[in-house]
C-alpha positions in Angstrom: 106.3 116.3 83.3 103.3 114.1 82.0 100.3 113.4 83.4 99.5 110.0 84.3 96.4 108.5 83.2 94.8 106.7 86.6 92.5 104.9 85.1 96.0 102.2 85.1 95.5 102.2 88.6 92.5 101.3 88.7 92.3 98.7 86.6 95.4 96.9 88.3 93.3 97.1 91.1 90.0 95.7 90.0 92.0 92.8 88.4 93.2 92.4 91.9 90.0 92.1 93.2 89.0 89.9 90.9 91.8 87.8 91.5 91.1 87.4 95.1 87.0 86.7 94.9 87.8 84.1 92.2 91.0 82.6 94.1 88.4 82.5 97.3 85.7 81.1 95.0 87.8 78.2 93.5 89.2 77.0 97.1 92.2 77.8 95.7 92.6 80.7 98.6 90.6 80.7 101.7 90.7 82.5 105.6 91.0 80.0 107.7 92.2 81.8 110.8 90.8 84.7 112.3 94.2 86.4 111.8 93.9 86.3 107.9 90.3 87.7 108.3 91.5 90.6 110.5 94.0 91.7 108.1 91.9 91.1 105.2 89.1 93.4 106.9 92.1 96.1 107.5 93.4 95.8 103.5 90.2 96.2 101.6 89.0 98.9 104.8 92.5 100.4 103.0 90.8 99.8 99.6 87.3 100.9 99.8 88.9 104.4 101.7 90.4 104.8 98.7 87.7 103.7 96.3 85.7 106.8 98.1 88.3 109.0 97.6 88.2 108.1 94.0 84.8 108.3 93.3 84.8 111.9 95.3 87.6 113.0 92.5 85.6 111.4 89.6 82.7 113.1 90.6 84.6 116.6 91.1 86.1 116.0 87.5 82.7 115.4 86.2 81.3 117.9 87.6 83.4 120.4 85.5 82.1 119.7 82.3 79.5 120.7 81.1 75.6 120.0 80.1 73.3 117.9 82.9 74.2 114.8 81.9 77.6 115.2 83.3 75.6 116.7 86.1 73.9 113.7 86.8 77.0 111.7 86.7 78.7 113.7 89.4 76.0 113.3 91.3 76.0 109.5 90.7 79.9 109.6 91.3 79.6 111.0 94.6 76.6 109.1 95.9 78.1 106.3 95.5 81.4 107.9 96.8 79.3 108.4 99.8 78.0 104.9 100.0 81.9 103.3 99.8 82.6 106.0 102.2 80.2 104.4 105.0 81.1 100.9 103.7 84.3 101.7 105.0 82.9 102.8 108.3 81.3 99.5 108.2 84.5 97.3 107.6 86.2 99.7 110.6 83.6 99.0 112.6 83.6 95.2 111.8 87.4 94.8 112.5 86.8 96.8 116.5 84.9 93.9 116.8 87.2 91.3 115.9 89.4 92.6 118.6 
């Protein structure tokens, strides 16, 4: 079995988030009820958690490449993954306070 290119999954997720932001910004969509706000926080927590994991995987892959620039890139990716983990924790905290 041939390995898939995970970039296509990242592209689909990025496109979906861009549509979400655009639709809310233009008034085509709105979070007008506390229940939908809570659902959105739950889903964005999932997205953020998955993105943090993906960044850690990217950091590991970059770290296997030779050269000082790739080491710097791996460190930056690792830090971004840590920051997204913190963001996911904050989203969970926000959701908990909504209940």
